[in-house]
N, C-alpha and C positions, 0 to 999 in steps of 0.2 A: 535479373537484377531487379524485376520488377517487387518480387517480395522485399529486399530490401529497402527501397523507396518506400513502399509500403508502411516500413516499420519507422522508417526516418520521420516518416511525417507524423505518424501517432505519437512516437516521442515527440516531437517540436510542438505538437499540438497540447499533449498534458504537461509540457514543461511552461508553454504559455498560459493555461487556462487552471492547473489546480492549483497555484498560489492564491488566485483572489479568492475561491471556491473556498480551501482551506481558513483565508481570512475571516472570510463571513461568516463561516460555522463557528470560528474561535470569538468572534463579536458576538454572535448570538447565544453562546452558551455561556460568554461571560456575563451579558447584558442581565441573562435570566437569574444569574446566580445573583448579581448588584441589585436586583429589583425585590428577590424572594428573602434576601437577607435584612432589607430595608423593612418590608412589611414584616418578618417574624418580627423584628424589636420594636414596633408597632403592638405586639400581641396577636396579630392577625394571622389565620391559621387557615388549611383547606386551599391554598395558592393554587392558581391556573393560569399559566403564562402564557400567550399566544403572539406569535410575532404578525403582526402587519406587513407583509411582504411588499404588497403595491400601494402603502400609504407610506410614503418616505419622502422627507426634503432632502437636499442634497448633502447635507451633514448629522442627519439623525436616524436612529433607529426607531419606529411606532411600536409598540403593543399592545394588546386587549387583556385586560388582567382582573379575572373574576376572584372573589374571595372570602370568605368568612370574617365579618368585621368581628372587634371586641366584644359588642354587645349582641351577636349571635344573627345579626342580618346577612344574606349574602347579596354583595356589591359588585356592581362591574365597573372598571375605570379605564381610563387610557391613558398610556405616559408614552415619553419619548427621552432616550438617550442620547447626548452628543456622539456624534463617531468623529474623529479628525484623523486622518491618514492610516494609521497604525494605532491609532489611542483610542481608549472609551472611556471616557470622563464617568465620574461616580456620581454625579448631581442626575436625579430623576426631574423630569418636568410634567407634573400631573395635572391632567385635566381639573381635576376635581380630588384633592390632596385627603389622602385615608386619616 
């Protein structure tokens, strides 16, 4: 019976921890797509977006964004996206708007 108990324990752990992990992955991918679409609409190219996993507020995600501006200069910026429970706002809060 020990193997059944181990399997049950692993199953319970997966049920408890998998949904929050998958939710964060979904938010991460969605936020990067929102940021990239915004920058591309401004004519910005060569976009590199990195999440700052340990720089967060209670309800925001922080990203470091490196890109080539329309004038050809390479720039680095930071931005935040508001995340509330299972929703992600499309509004981007820039440290220095591009």
